[in-house]
DSSP file (Angstrom, degrees, kcal/mol; ACC not computed):
  #  RESIDUE AA STRUCTURE BP1 BP2  ACC     N-H-->O    O-->H-N    N-H-->O    O-->H-N    TCO  KAPPA ALPHA  PHI   PSI    X-CA   Y-CA   Z-CA
    1    1 A M              0   0    0      0, 0.0     2,-0.4     0, 0.0    57,-0.2   0.000 360.0 360.0 360.0 136.7   -2.2  -19.1   -2.2
    2    2 A I  E     -A   57   0A   0     55,-2.7    55,-3.3     2,-0.0     2,-0.5  -0.889 360.0-139.9-115.5 149.1   -3.7  -17.1   -5.1
    3    3 A I  E     +A   56   0A   0     -2,-0.4     2,-0.3    53,-0.2    53,-0.2  -0.951  38.7 156.5-108.1 124.9   -3.4  -13.4   -5.8
    4    4 A R  E     -A   55   0A   0     51,-2.1    51,-3.0    -2,-0.5     2,-0.2  -0.925  47.8 -81.5-141.9 167.2   -6.8  -12.0   -7.0
    5    5 A L  E     -A   54   0A   0     -2,-0.3    49,-0.3    49,-0.2     2,-0.1  -0.464  51.9-115.0 -64.0 138.6   -8.7   -8.7   -7.2
    6    6 A A        -     0   0    0     47,-3.2     2,-0.3    -2,-0.2    47,-0.1  -0.469  31.8-161.5 -73.9 153.9  -10.4   -7.9   -4.0
    7    7 A T    >   -     0   0    0     -2,-0.1     3,-2.3     1,-0.0     4,-0.4  -0.833  36.8 -98.2-124.9 168.9  -14.2   -7.8   -4.0
    8    8 A A  G >  S+     0   0    0      1,-0.3     3,-1.7    -2,-0.3    32,-0.1   0.823 120.3  66.5 -56.9 -29.6  -16.7   -6.2   -1.6
    9    9 A A  G 3  S+     0   0    0      1,-0.3    -1,-0.3     2,-0.1     4,-0.3   0.664  95.5  58.1 -66.8 -14.5  -17.1   -9.7    0.0
   10   10 A D  G X> S+     0   0    0     -3,-2.3     4,-2.6     1,-0.2     3,-0.6   0.582  76.8  97.2 -84.0 -11.0  -13.5   -9.3    1.2
   11   11 A A  H <> S+     0   0    0     -3,-1.7     4,-3.0    -4,-0.4     5,-0.3   0.859  79.8  52.8 -55.1 -42.4  -14.3   -6.0    3.1
   12   12 A P  H 3> S+     0   0    0      0, 0.0     4,-1.8     0, 0.0    -1,-0.3   0.933 113.4  43.5 -59.8 -41.8  -14.7   -7.8    6.5
   13   13 A A  H <> S+     0   0    0     -3,-0.6     4,-2.8    -4,-0.3    -2,-0.2   0.907 113.8  51.9 -65.1 -43.3  -11.3   -9.5    6.2
   14   14 A L  H  X S+     0   0    0     -4,-2.6     4,-2.8     1,-0.2     5,-0.3   0.940 111.5  46.9 -56.1 -48.8   -9.8   -6.2    4.9
   15   15 A A  H  X S+     0   0    0     -4,-3.0     4,-2.3    -5,-0.2    -1,-0.2   0.851 111.4  51.0 -66.7 -33.8  -11.2   -4.4    7.9
   16   16 A E  H  X S+     0   0    0     -4,-1.8     4,-1.9    -5,-0.3    -1,-0.2   0.952 114.7  42.8 -69.2 -47.3  -10.0   -7.1   10.4
   17   17 A I  H  X S+     0   0    0     -4,-2.8     4,-1.5     1,-0.2     3,-0.2   0.968 119.3  43.0 -63.2 -51.2   -6.4   -7.0    9.0
   18   18 A Y  H  X S+     0   0    0     -4,-2.8     4,-2.3     1,-0.2    -1,-0.2   0.868 108.9  58.8 -62.8 -39.1   -6.2   -3.3    8.7
   19   19 A G  H  X S+     0   0    0     -4,-2.3     4,-2.6    -5,-0.3    -1,-0.2   0.884 102.6  53.9 -61.5 -37.9   -7.9   -2.8   12.2
   20   20 A H  H  X S+     0   0    0     -4,-1.9     4,-2.9    -3,-0.2     5,-0.4   0.930 110.6  45.7 -59.8 -43.4   -5.1   -4.8   13.8
   21   21 A H  H  X S+     0   0    0     -4,-1.5     4,-1.3     2,-0.2     7,-0.4   0.806 112.1  51.5 -71.3 -27.9   -2.5   -2.5   12.2
   22   22 A V  H  < S+     0   0    0     -4,-2.3    -1,-0.2     2,-0.1    -2,-0.2   0.935 118.4  38.3 -69.6 -46.7   -4.4    0.6   13.2
   23   23 A R  H  < S+     0   0    0     -4,-2.6    -2,-0.2    -5,-0.2    -3,-0.2   0.903 131.5  22.8 -71.7 -41.3   -4.7   -0.6   16.8
   24   24 A E  H  < S+     0   0    0     -4,-2.9    -3,-0.2    -5,-0.2     2,-0.2   0.657 112.7  56.5-100.6 -21.0   -1.2   -2.1   17.3
   25   25 A G     <  -     0   0    0     -4,-1.3     3,-0.1    -5,-0.4   124,-0.0  -0.488  59.0-140.2-117.0 179.0    1.1   -0.6   14.8
   26   26 A L  S    S+     0   0    0     94,-0.2    -4,-0.1    -2,-0.2    98,-0.1   0.323  77.7  98.8-117.2   4.4    2.5    2.7   13.6
   27   27 A G  S    S+     0   0    0     -6,-0.2    93,-1.0    92,-0.1     2,-0.4   0.696  90.4  38.3 -66.4 -20.0    2.5    1.9    9.8
   28   28 A T  S    S-     0   0    0     -7,-0.4    91,-0.0     2,-0.2    -1,-0.0  -0.974  71.8-146.5-128.7 144.6   -0.8    3.8    9.5
   29   29 A F        +     0   0    0     -2,-0.4     2,-0.1   119,-0.0   118,-0.1   0.375  64.1 115.4 -93.5   6.2   -1.7    7.1   11.3
   30   30 A E        -     0   0    0      1,-0.1    -2,-0.2   118,-0.0     0, 0.0  -0.507  47.0-168.2 -67.9 147.1   -5.3    6.2   11.5
   31   31 A E        +     0   0    0      1,-0.2    -1,-0.1    -2,-0.1   118,-0.0   0.581  69.3  54.9-112.6 -16.1   -6.3    5.8   15.2
   32   32 A E  S    S-     0   0    0      0, 0.0    -1,-0.2     0, 0.0   -13,-0.0  -0.972  87.1-121.8-118.8 121.2   -9.7    4.2   14.8
   33   33 A P        -     0   0    0      0, 0.0   -14,-0.1     0, 0.0     2,-0.1  -0.375  30.4-123.0 -62.8 130.9  -10.1    1.1   12.7
   34   34 A P        -     0   0    0      0, 0.0   -15,-0.1     0, 0.0   -12,-0.1  -0.371  27.6-111.1 -70.6 153.7  -12.6    1.6    9.8
   35   35 A S     >  -     0   0    0      1,-0.1     4,-2.4    -2,-0.1     5,-0.2  -0.288  29.0-101.2 -78.2 169.5  -15.6   -0.7    9.6
   36   36 A A  H  > S+     0   0    0      1,-0.2     4,-2.2     2,-0.2     5,-0.2   0.915 123.7  52.0 -59.3 -44.2  -16.2   -3.3    6.9
   37   37 A P  H  > S+     0   0    0      0, 0.0     4,-2.0     0, 0.0    -1,-0.2   0.911 109.8  50.1 -61.2 -35.1  -18.6   -1.0    5.0
   38   38 A E  H  > S+     0   0    0      1,-0.2     4,-2.3     2,-0.2    -2,-0.2   0.920 110.0  49.6 -66.4 -39.4  -16.0    1.8    5.1
   39   39 A M  H  X S+     0   0    0     -4,-2.4     4,-2.1     1,-0.2    -1,-0.2   0.843 108.8  53.5 -67.1 -30.2  -13.4   -0.6    3.7
   40   40 A A  H  X S+     0   0    0     -4,-2.2     4,-2.7     2,-0.2    -1,-0.2   0.893 108.8  49.5 -65.2 -40.4  -15.8   -1.6    1.0
   41   41 A T  H  X S+     0   0    0     -4,-2.0     4,-1.9     2,-0.2    -2,-0.2   0.920 112.3  47.1 -66.5 -43.7  -16.2    2.1    0.1
   42   42 A R  H  X S+     0   0    0     -4,-2.3     4,-1.6     2,-0.2    -2,-0.2   0.881 111.3  51.4 -60.6 -42.5  -12.4    2.5    0.0
   43   43 A L  H  X S+     0   0    0     -4,-2.1     4,-2.8     1,-0.2     5,-0.3   0.934 109.5  49.8 -61.8 -50.8  -12.0   -0.6   -2.1
   44   44 A A  H  X S+     0   0    0     -4,-2.7     4,-2.8     1,-0.2    -1,-0.2   0.893 106.3  56.7 -57.8 -39.6  -14.6    0.6   -4.6
   45   45 A A  H  < S+     0   0    0     -4,-1.9     4,-0.5     2,-0.2    -1,-0.2   0.875 111.3  42.5 -61.2 -40.0  -12.9    4.0   -4.9
   46   46 A V  H ><>S+     0   0    0     -4,-1.6     5,-1.8    -3,-0.2     3,-1.0   0.938 115.8  46.7 -71.0 -48.7   -9.7    2.3   -6.0
   47   47 A L  H ><5S+     0   0    0     -4,-2.8     3,-2.1     1,-0.3    -2,-0.2   0.860 105.3  61.1 -63.8 -34.9  -11.2   -0.2   -8.3
   48   48 A D  T 3<5S+     0   0    0     -4,-2.8    -1,-0.3     1,-0.3    -2,-0.2   0.718 101.4  54.1 -64.7 -21.1  -13.4    2.5   -9.9
   49   49 A K  T < 5S-     0   0    0     -3,-1.0    -1,-0.3    -4,-0.5    -2,-0.2   0.369 121.1-110.6 -92.2   4.1  -10.2    4.4  -11.0
   50   50 A G  T < 5S+     0   0    0     -3,-2.1    -3,-0.2     1,-0.3    -2,-0.1   0.663  74.3 138.0  75.6  17.5   -9.0    1.1  -12.7
   51   51 A L      < -     0   0    0     -5,-1.8    -1,-0.3     1,-0.1     2,-0.3  -0.643  56.8-101.8 -96.9 155.3   -6.3    0.7  -10.1
   52   52 A P        +     0   0    0      0, 0.0    15,-1.9     0, 0.0     2,-0.4  -0.539  32.2 175.7 -82.8 136.8   -5.4   -2.7   -8.5
   53   53 A W  E     - B   0  66A   0     -2,-0.3   -47,-3.2    13,-0.2     2,-0.3  -0.925  23.3-175.3-130.7 111.4   -6.5   -3.8   -5.0
   54   54 A L  E     -AB   5  65A   0     11,-3.2    11,-2.0    -2,-0.4     2,-0.4  -0.750  16.5-158.2-113.0 152.0   -5.3   -7.3   -4.6
   55   55 A V  E     -AB   4  64A   0    -51,-3.0   -51,-2.1    -2,-0.3     2,-0.6  -0.954  19.1-132.6-124.8 147.5   -5.7   -9.9   -1.9
   56   56 A A  E     -AB   3  63A   0      7,-2.5     6,-2.9    -2,-0.4     7,-0.7  -0.913  31.1-163.8 -93.4 117.9   -3.6  -13.0   -1.1
   57   57 A D  E     +AB   2  61A   0    -55,-3.3   -55,-2.7    -2,-0.6     4,-0.2  -0.923  29.4 157.5-114.2 115.3   -6.2  -15.8   -0.7
   58   58 A D  S    S-     0   0    0      2,-2.3     3,-0.1    -2,-0.6    -1,-0.1  -0.227  94.5 -54.9-122.7  42.8   -5.2  -19.1    0.9
   59   59 A G  S    S+     0   0    0      1,-0.2     2,-0.3     0, 0.0    -2,-0.1   0.313 137.8  29.0  96.6  -5.1   -8.7  -20.1    1.9
   60   60 A G  S    S-     0   0    0     -4,-0.1    -2,-2.3   -47,-0.0     2,-0.7  -0.908 107.9 -75.6-166.7 171.0   -8.9  -16.7    3.7
   61   61 A V  E     +B   57   0A   0     -2,-0.3    -4,-0.2    -4,-0.2     3,-0.1  -0.724  41.7 177.5 -88.2 114.5   -7.4  -13.3    3.1
   62   62 A A  E     -     0   0A   0     -6,-2.9    25,-2.5    -2,-0.7     2,-0.3   0.567  65.0 -32.6 -91.1 -10.7   -3.8  -13.4    4.3
   63   63 A G  E     -BC  56  86A   0     -7,-0.7    -7,-2.5    23,-0.3     2,-0.3  -0.927  55.4-140.4 171.8 169.1   -3.0   -9.9    3.2
   64   64 A Y  E     -BC  55  85A   0     21,-2.9    21,-2.8    -2,-0.3     2,-0.3  -0.984   9.2-174.0-148.7 161.1   -3.8   -7.2    0.7
   65   65 A A  E     +BC  54  84A   0    -11,-2.0   -11,-3.2    -2,-0.3     2,-0.3  -0.987   9.9 170.7-151.3 149.9   -2.1   -4.5   -1.3
   66   66 A Y  E     -BC  53  83A   0     17,-2.0    17,-2.2    -2,-0.3     2,-0.4  -0.975  27.4-128.4-154.1 165.8   -3.3   -1.7   -3.6
   67   67 A A  E     - C   0  82A   0    -15,-1.9    15,-0.2    -2,-0.3   -16,-0.1  -0.979  27.6-179.7-117.8 133.5   -2.3    1.4   -5.5
   68   68 A A  E     - C   0  81A   0     13,-2.4    13,-3.0    -2,-0.4   -22,-0.1  -0.896  42.8 -77.8-126.2 159.0   -4.2    4.6   -5.1
   69   69 A P  E     - C   0  80A   0      0, 0.0    11,-0.2     0, 0.0     3,-0.1  -0.280  35.9-143.8 -55.0 138.0   -3.7    8.0   -6.7
   70   70 A F  S    S-     0   0    0      9,-1.7     2,-0.3     6,-0.4    10,-0.1   0.936  78.2  -8.9 -71.9 -45.4   -0.9    9.8   -4.9
   71   71 A R        -     0   0    0      8,-0.3    -1,-0.2     5,-0.2     8,-0.1  -0.922  64.7-123.2-144.7 168.1   -2.5   13.2   -5.2
   72   72 A T  S    S+     0   0    0     -2,-0.3     5,-0.1    -3,-0.1     2,-0.0   0.681  74.4 105.6 -93.9 -15.9   -5.6   14.6   -6.9
   73   73 A R  S >  S-     0   0    0      1,-0.1     3,-1.8     3,-0.1    -2,-0.2  -0.375  79.7-117.8 -68.1 145.4   -4.0   17.3   -9.0
   74   74 A A  G >  S+     0   0    0      1,-0.3     3,-1.8     2,-0.2    -1,-0.1   0.770 108.6  63.9 -57.8 -33.1   -3.7   16.5  -12.7
   75   75 A A  G 3  S+     0   0    0      1,-0.3     3,-0.4     2,-0.1    -1,-0.3   0.768 100.0  55.9 -66.4 -20.9    0.1   16.7  -12.9
   76   76 A Y  G X  S+     0   0    0     -3,-1.8     3,-2.3     1,-0.2    -6,-0.4   0.356  71.7 112.6 -91.3   9.1    0.3   13.7  -10.5
   77   77 A R  T <  S+     0   0    0     -3,-1.8    -1,-0.2     1,-0.3    -2,-0.1   0.602  76.3  50.1 -63.7 -13.8   -1.9   11.4  -12.7
   78   78 A F  T 3  S+     0   0    0     -3,-0.4    35,-2.7    -4,-0.1    36,-1.6   0.253  98.4  82.7-101.8  11.4    1.0    9.0  -13.5
   79   79 A V  E <   - d   0 114A   0     -3,-2.3    -9,-1.7    34,-0.2    -8,-0.3  -0.936  55.6-176.8-120.4 135.5    2.0    8.6   -9.9
   80   80 A V  E     -Cd  69 115A   0     34,-2.4    36,-2.8    -2,-0.4     2,-0.5  -0.894  20.1-135.7-126.5 160.3    0.4    6.2   -7.3
   81   81 A E  E     -Cd  68 116A   0    -13,-3.0   -13,-2.4    -2,-0.3     2,-0.2  -0.969  23.0-144.6-113.7 126.4    0.9    5.4   -3.7
   82   82 A D  E     -C   67   0A   0     34,-1.8    36,-0.5    -2,-0.5     2,-0.3  -0.586  12.5-169.7 -93.2 157.8    1.0    1.8   -2.5
   83   83 A S  E     -C   66   0A   0    -17,-2.2   -17,-2.0    -2,-0.2     2,-0.4  -0.991   3.0-175.5-139.2 142.2   -0.3    0.2    0.6
   84   84 A V  E     +C   65   0A   0     -2,-0.3     2,-0.4   -19,-0.2   -19,-0.2  -0.984   4.0 175.7-143.9 128.5    0.4   -3.3    1.9
   85   85 A Y  E     -C   64   0A   0    -21,-2.8   -21,-2.9    -2,-0.4     2,-0.4  -0.999   8.3-165.9-134.8 131.7   -1.1   -4.9    4.9
   86   86 A V  E     -C   63   0A   0     -2,-0.4   -23,-0.3   -23,-0.3     5,-0.1  -0.920  32.8-100.5-120.8 141.4   -0.6   -8.5    6.0
   87   87 A A    >>  -     0   0    0    -25,-2.5     3,-2.1    -2,-0.4     4,-0.6  -0.272  38.3-117.4 -54.4 144.2   -2.5  -10.6    8.5
   88   88 A P  G >4 S+     0   0    0      0, 0.0     3,-0.8     0, 0.0    -1,-0.1   0.858 114.1  53.1 -59.2 -34.8   -0.5  -10.7   11.8
   89   89 A D  G 34 S+     0   0    0      1,-0.2    -2,-0.1     3,-0.0   -27,-0.0   0.499 112.7  45.6 -75.4  -3.8    0.0  -14.5   11.6
   90   90 A R  G X4>S+     0   0    0     -3,-2.1     3,-1.7   -28,-0.2     5,-0.5   0.347  78.6 126.6-117.9   1.0    1.4  -14.2    8.1
   91   91 A M  T <<5S+     0   0    0     -3,-0.8   -28,-0.0    -4,-0.6    -4,-0.0  -0.345  76.5  20.7 -62.8 140.9    3.8  -11.4    8.5
   92   92 A G  T 3 5S+     0   0    0      1,-0.0    -1,-0.2    34,-0.0    -3,-0.0   0.575  95.1 104.4  80.2   9.8    7.3  -12.3    7.3
   93   93 A S  T < 5S-     0   0    0     -3,-1.7    -2,-0.1     0, 0.0    -1,-0.0   0.368  98.2-101.0-106.8   6.3    6.1  -15.1    5.1
   94   94 A G  T  >5S+     0   0    0     -4,-0.1     4,-2.2     4,-0.0     5,-0.2   0.429  90.0 118.3  89.7   1.8    6.4  -13.4    1.7
   95   95 A V  H  ><S+     0   0    0     -5,-0.5     4,-2.4     1,-0.2     5,-0.2   0.968  76.7  49.0 -62.8 -52.2    2.8  -12.5    1.3
   96   96 A G  H  > S+     0   0    0      1,-0.2     4,-2.8    -6,-0.2     5,-0.2   0.881 111.9  48.1 -54.8 -43.4    3.5   -8.8    1.2
   97   97 A K  H  > S+     0   0    0      1,-0.2     4,-2.4     2,-0.2    -1,-0.2   0.905 111.8  49.6 -68.9 -40.9    6.3   -9.1   -1.4
   98   98 A T  H  X S+     0   0    0     -4,-2.2     4,-1.6     2,-0.2    -2,-0.2   0.935 115.0  44.9 -65.4 -41.9    4.1  -11.3   -3.6
   99   99 A L  H  X S+     0   0    0     -4,-2.4     4,-2.4     2,-0.2    -2,-0.2   0.936 114.5  46.3 -63.4 -48.3    1.2   -8.8   -3.4
  100  100 A L  H  X S+     0   0    0     -4,-2.8     4,-2.6     1,-0.2    -1,-0.2   0.877 108.5  56.4 -68.0 -35.1    3.3   -5.7   -3.9
  101  101 A T  H  X S+     0   0    0     -4,-2.4     4,-2.1     1,-0.2    -1,-0.2   0.915 110.3  46.3 -57.2 -46.1    5.2   -7.4   -6.9
  102  102 A D  H  X S+     0   0    0     -4,-1.6     4,-2.5     2,-0.2    -2,-0.2   0.890 110.6  51.2 -64.8 -42.6    1.8   -7.9   -8.6
  103  103 A V  H  X S+     0   0    0     -4,-2.4     4,-2.3     2,-0.2    -2,-0.2   0.919 110.5  49.8 -63.3 -42.8    0.6   -4.4   -7.8
  104  104 A I  H  X S+     0   0    0     -4,-2.6     4,-2.4     2,-0.2    -2,-0.2   0.935 111.4  49.0 -58.1 -47.6    3.8   -2.9   -9.4
  105  105 A S  H  X S+     0   0    0     -4,-2.1     4,-2.0     1,-0.2    -2,-0.2   0.923 111.9  47.7 -61.1 -46.2    3.4   -5.1  -12.5
  106  106 A R  H  X S+     0   0    0     -4,-2.5     4,-0.7     1,-0.2    -1,-0.2   0.877 112.0  50.5 -66.3 -36.8   -0.2   -4.1  -12.9
  107  107 A C  H ><>S+     0   0    0     -4,-2.3     5,-1.9     1,-0.2     3,-0.7   0.897 108.7  51.4 -68.1 -39.5    0.6   -0.4  -12.5
  108  108 A E  H ><5S+     0   0    0     -4,-2.4     3,-1.7     1,-0.2    -1,-0.2   0.896 104.8  57.0 -63.1 -39.2    3.3   -0.6  -15.0
  109  109 A G  H 3<5S+     0   0    0     -4,-2.0    -1,-0.2     1,-0.3    -2,-0.2   0.682 102.7  56.4 -67.0 -17.6    0.9   -2.2  -17.5
  110  110 A R  T <<5S-     0   0    0     -4,-0.7    -1,-0.3    -3,-0.7    -2,-0.2   0.449 120.2-109.3 -90.1  -3.2   -1.3    0.9  -17.1
  111  111 A G  T < 5 +     0   0    0     -3,-1.7    -3,-0.2    -4,-0.3    60,-0.2   0.611  64.0 155.6  86.5  12.3    1.5    3.2  -18.1
  112  112 A L      < -     0   0    0     -5,-1.9    53,-0.3     1,-0.1    -1,-0.2  -0.389  27.8-160.5 -69.4 155.5    2.0    4.7  -14.6
  113  113 A R        +     0   0    0    -35,-2.7    49,-2.8     1,-0.3     2,-0.3   0.666  59.7  28.3-117.1 -19.8    5.4    6.1  -14.0
  114  114 A Q  E     -dE  79 161A   0    -36,-1.6   -34,-2.4    47,-0.3     2,-0.4  -1.000  53.3-159.4-145.8 142.9    6.2    6.4  -10.3
  115  115 A M  E     -dE  80 160A   0     45,-2.7    45,-2.2    -2,-0.3     2,-0.4  -0.989  12.6-160.1-121.8 133.8    5.1    4.6   -7.1
  116  116 A I  E     -dE  81 159A   0    -36,-2.8   -34,-1.8    -2,-0.4     2,-0.5  -0.918   4.2-160.9-111.7 133.9    5.5    6.2   -3.7
  117  117 A A  E     - E   0 158A   0     41,-2.9    41,-2.5    -2,-0.4     2,-0.7  -0.977   0.8-165.8-112.1 125.7    5.5    4.4   -0.4
  118  118 A I  E     - E   0 157A   0     -2,-0.5     2,-0.6   -36,-0.5    39,-0.2  -0.904  15.9-165.2-112.5 100.5    4.8    6.6    2.6
  119  119 A I  E     - E   0 156A   0     37,-3.0    37,-3.1    -2,-0.7     2,-0.3  -0.782  14.2-136.3-102.2 118.9    5.8    4.4    5.6
  120  120 A G  E    S+ E   0 155A   0    -93,-1.0    35,-0.2    -2,-0.6   -94,-0.2  -0.585  75.6  22.1 -70.4 129.5    4.8    5.2    9.1
  121  121 A D    >   -     0   0    0     33,-3.0     3,-2.1    -2,-0.3    34,-0.1   0.805  66.8-131.4  82.4 112.3    7.6    4.9   11.6
  122  122 A S  T 3  S+     0   0    0      1,-0.3    -1,-0.1    33,-0.1    33,-0.1   0.587 108.8  63.2 -65.4 -11.9   11.2    5.1   10.7
  123  123 A G  T 3   +     0   0    0      1,-0.1     2,-2.3    31,-0.1    -1,-0.3   0.314  68.6 110.2 -90.6   7.3   11.7    1.9   12.8
  124  124 A N    <>  +     0   0    0     -3,-2.1     4,-2.0     1,-0.2     3,-0.4  -0.445  38.1 162.6 -84.6  69.8    9.4    0.0   10.5
  125  125 A A  H  >  +     0   0    0     -2,-2.3     4,-2.9     1,-0.2     5,-0.2   0.831  66.3  59.2 -62.1 -34.8   12.3   -2.1    9.2
  126  126 A G  H  > S+     0   0    0     -3,-0.2     4,-2.3     1,-0.2    -1,-0.2   0.916 109.2  41.8 -60.5 -44.2   10.0   -4.8    7.7
  127  127 A S  H  > S+     0   0    0     -3,-0.4     4,-2.4     2,-0.2    -1,-0.2   0.890 115.6  50.1 -70.9 -38.9    8.2   -2.4    5.4
  128  128 A M  H  X S+     0   0    0     -4,-2.0     4,-2.6     2,-0.2    -2,-0.2   0.892 111.5  48.8 -64.2 -42.0   11.4   -0.6    4.5
  129  129 A R  H  X S+     0   0    0     -4,-2.9     4,-2.4     2,-0.2    -2,-0.2   0.920 110.8  51.0 -65.0 -44.1   13.1   -3.9    3.7
  130  130 A L  H  X S+     0   0    0     -4,-2.3     4,-0.7    -5,-0.2    -2,-0.2   0.955 113.3  43.6 -56.7 -51.8   10.2   -5.0    1.6
  131  131 A H  H ><>S+     0   0    0     -4,-2.4     5,-2.4     1,-0.2     3,-1.1   0.908 112.9  52.1 -64.6 -42.9   10.1   -1.9   -0.5
  132  132 A S  H ><5S+     0   0    0     -4,-2.6     3,-2.1     1,-0.2    -1,-0.2   0.917 104.5  57.5 -56.4 -44.8   13.9   -1.8   -0.9
  133  133 A S  H 3<5S+     0   0    0     -4,-2.4    -1,-0.2     1,-0.3    -2,-0.2   0.705 106.9  49.4 -63.7 -18.9   13.9   -5.4   -2.1
  134  134 A L  T <<5S-     0   0    0     -3,-1.1    -1,-0.3    -4,-0.7    -2,-0.2   0.164 130.1 -89.1-107.6  16.2   11.5   -4.3   -4.9
  135  135 A G  T < 5S+     0   0    0     -3,-2.1    26,-0.3     1,-0.3    -3,-0.2   0.491  77.1 143.4  97.0   1.4   13.6   -1.4   -6.1
  136  136 A F      < -     0   0    0     -5,-2.4     2,-0.4    -6,-0.2    -1,-0.3  -0.533  33.0-156.1 -76.2 142.5   12.2    1.5   -3.9
  137  137 A K  E     -F  159   0A   0     22,-2.4    22,-2.2    -2,-0.2     2,-0.4  -0.915  25.3-107.2-115.6 145.7   14.8    4.1   -2.7
  138  138 A M  E     +F  158   0A   0     -2,-0.4    20,-0.3    20,-0.2     3,-0.1  -0.590  41.2 168.9 -71.4 126.3   14.5    6.3    0.3
  139  139 A V  E     -     0   0A   0     18,-2.8     2,-0.3    -2,-0.4    19,-0.2   0.424  57.9  -2.3-117.1  -6.3   13.8    9.8   -0.9
  140  140 A G  E     -F  157   0A   0     17,-1.4    17,-2.7     2,-0.0     2,-0.4  -0.972  45.1-148.4-178.0 159.7   12.8   11.5    2.4
  141  141 A L  E     -F  156   0A   0     -2,-0.3    15,-0.2    15,-0.2    13,-0.0  -0.983   6.3-164.6-141.5 130.4   12.2   11.5    6.1
  142  142 A A  E >   -F  155   0A   0     13,-3.1    13,-1.7    -2,-0.4     3,-0.7  -0.907  24.4-145.7-111.9 102.6    9.7   13.7    7.9
  143  143 A P  E 3   -     0   0A   0      0, 0.0    11,-0.1     0, 0.0    10,-0.1  -0.407  67.9  -6.8 -74.0 142.6   10.6   13.4   11.6
  144  144 A A  E 3  S+     0   0A   0      1,-0.1    10,-0.2     8,-0.1     3,-0.0   0.805  80.9 136.5  50.4  46.4    8.0   13.5   14.3
  145  145 A V  E <   +     0   0A   0      8,-1.4     2,-0.4    -3,-0.7     9,-0.2   0.487  61.3  52.2-101.7  -6.2    5.0   14.3   12.1
  146  146 A G  E     -F  153   0A   0      7,-1.8     7,-3.0     2,-0.1     2,-0.6  -0.986  63.3-153.3-132.9 142.6    2.5   11.9   13.7
  147  147 A W  E     +F  152   0A   0     -2,-0.4     2,-0.3     5,-0.2     5,-0.2  -0.954  36.0 145.9-114.3 115.3    1.5   11.4   17.4
  148  148 A K  E >   +F  151   0A   0      3,-2.4     3,-1.1    -2,-0.6    -2,-0.1  -0.994  59.7   7.3-151.9 141.5    0.3    7.8   17.9
  149  149 A H  T 3  S-     0   0    0     -2,-0.3    -1,-0.1     1,-0.3     3,-0.1   0.854 129.9 -56.8  54.2  39.2    0.5    5.3   20.9
  150  150 A G  T 3  S+     0   0    0      1,-0.2     2,-0.3    -3,-0.0    -1,-0.3   0.719 119.1  80.1  70.9  23.8    1.9    8.0   23.1
  151  151 A R  E <  S- F   0 148A   0     -3,-1.1    -3,-2.4     2,-0.0     2,-0.3  -0.989  81.2 -97.1-153.1 163.1    4.9    9.0   21.0
  152  152 A W  E     - F   0 147A   0     -2,-0.3     2,-0.4    -5,-0.2    -5,-0.2  -0.604  39.5-156.8 -78.7 143.1    6.0   11.0   18.0
  153  153 A V  E     - F   0 146A   0     -7,-3.0    -7,-1.8    -2,-0.3    -8,-1.4  -0.967   5.0-139.6-127.1 139.3    6.3    9.0   14.8
  154  154 A D  E     -     0   0A   0     -2,-0.4   -33,-3.0   -10,-0.2     2,-0.4  -0.376  10.7-138.1 -85.7 168.6    8.3    9.7   11.7
  155  155 A V  E     -EF 120 142A   0    -13,-1.7   -13,-3.1   -35,-0.2     2,-0.5  -0.998  12.6-156.0-128.6 128.4    7.2    9.1    8.1
  156  156 A V  E     -EF 119 141A   0    -37,-3.1   -37,-3.0    -2,-0.4     2,-0.5  -0.886   6.2-151.1-101.3 132.8    9.7    7.6    5.6
  157  157 A W  E     +EF 118 140A   0    -17,-2.7   -18,-2.8    -2,-0.5   -17,-1.4  -0.905  17.0 177.4-102.1 129.3    9.2    8.3    1.8
  158  158 A M  E     -EF 117 138A   0    -41,-2.5   -41,-2.9    -2,-0.5     2,-0.3  -0.932   6.6-166.1-125.3 153.8   10.4    5.7   -0.6
  159  159 A Q  E     -EF 116 137A   0    -22,-2.2   -22,-2.4    -2,-0.3     2,-0.4  -0.995   8.5-171.9-144.2 144.8   10.0    5.9   -4.4
  160  160 A R  E     -E  115   0A   0    -45,-2.2   -45,-2.7    -2,-0.3     2,-0.1  -0.998  25.4-122.7-138.8 132.5   10.3    3.5   -7.3
  161  161 A A  E     -E  114   0A   0     -2,-0.4     2,-0.5   -26,-0.3   -47,-0.3  -0.464  22.1-148.8 -67.6 145.8   10.2    4.2  -11.0
  162  162 A L    >   -     0   0    0    -49,-2.8     3,-2.5    -2,-0.1     2,-0.1  -0.977  59.9 -38.3-116.5 132.3    7.5    2.3  -13.0
  163  163 A G  T 3  S-     0   0    0     -2,-0.5     3,-0.1     1,-0.3   -50,-0.1  -0.339 136.0  -2.9  51.9-124.0    8.4    1.4  -16.6
  164  164 A A  T >  S-     0   0    0      1,-0.2     3,-2.0    -2,-0.1    -1,-0.3   0.594  91.6-167.7 -70.0  -9.0   10.2    4.2  -18.2
  165  165 A G  G X   -     0   0    0     -3,-2.5     3,-0.5   -53,-0.3    -1,-0.2  -0.288  61.7 -26.6  56.2-137.6    9.9    6.2  -15.1
  166  166 A G  G 3  S+     0   0    0      1,-0.2    -1,-0.3    -3,-0.1    -2,-0.1   0.242 113.3 100.8 -91.5  14.4   10.8    9.9  -15.6
  167  167 A G  G <  S+     0   0    0     -3,-2.0    -1,-0.2     1,-0.1    -2,-0.1   0.669  91.8   7.3 -75.3 -14.3   13.1    9.1  -18.4
  168  168 A Q  S <  S-     0   0    0     -3,-0.5    -1,-0.1    -4,-0.1     3,-0.1  -0.977  91.8 -80.2-156.5 162.1   10.7   10.1  -21.1
  169  169 A P        -     0   0    0      0, 0.0    -5,-0.1     0, 0.0    -2,-0.0  -0.282  60.6 -90.4 -62.7 150.3    7.3   11.7  -21.5
  170  170 A P        -     0   0    0      0, 0.0   -58,-0.1     0, 0.0    -4,-0.0  -0.323  47.2-146.7 -61.5 143.9    4.3    9.5  -20.8
  171  171 A G              0   0    0    -60,-0.2    -3,-0.0    -3,-0.1     0, 0.0  -0.542 360.0 360.0-109.3 175.6    3.0    7.7  -23.9
  172  172 A P              0   0    0      0, 0.0    -1,-0.0     0, 0.0     0, 0.0   0.496 360.0 360.0 -67.5 360.0   -0.4    6.7  -25.0
């Protein structure tokens, strides 16, 4: 398995993986799976900002992870939000951890200072375990803020410092 930057050619695989999680899971609050062209647009928006969108490639896309701007206001410019999605048949195999480890490293290399994980469903033990194993700490819980699959769903906020974190002002 190799970890590489995603390309527009990966959009159908990205849409397939994400579509599964949209339809079956609670990790995302989207209710309609985006098309491959929409995923290509989302991919381009991340890459155009110089942020990483990576895929795990083992002859096909086994999963993907990326960092996107946390918010648009200037004060948030050193903070990113991560996303990790793994093909259903590869979940629990270490693909997500390998991807997220690389995303974290690349974000630190860009001088970013904080990474936020916004995890759908407080019962999403796999995602919370993954993030905890990479140094994320739970910083908040928003109970019952999403309605999906016939039930209210919580959002868990986890956060990890990147590089010097908030210990000193951002540098050049």
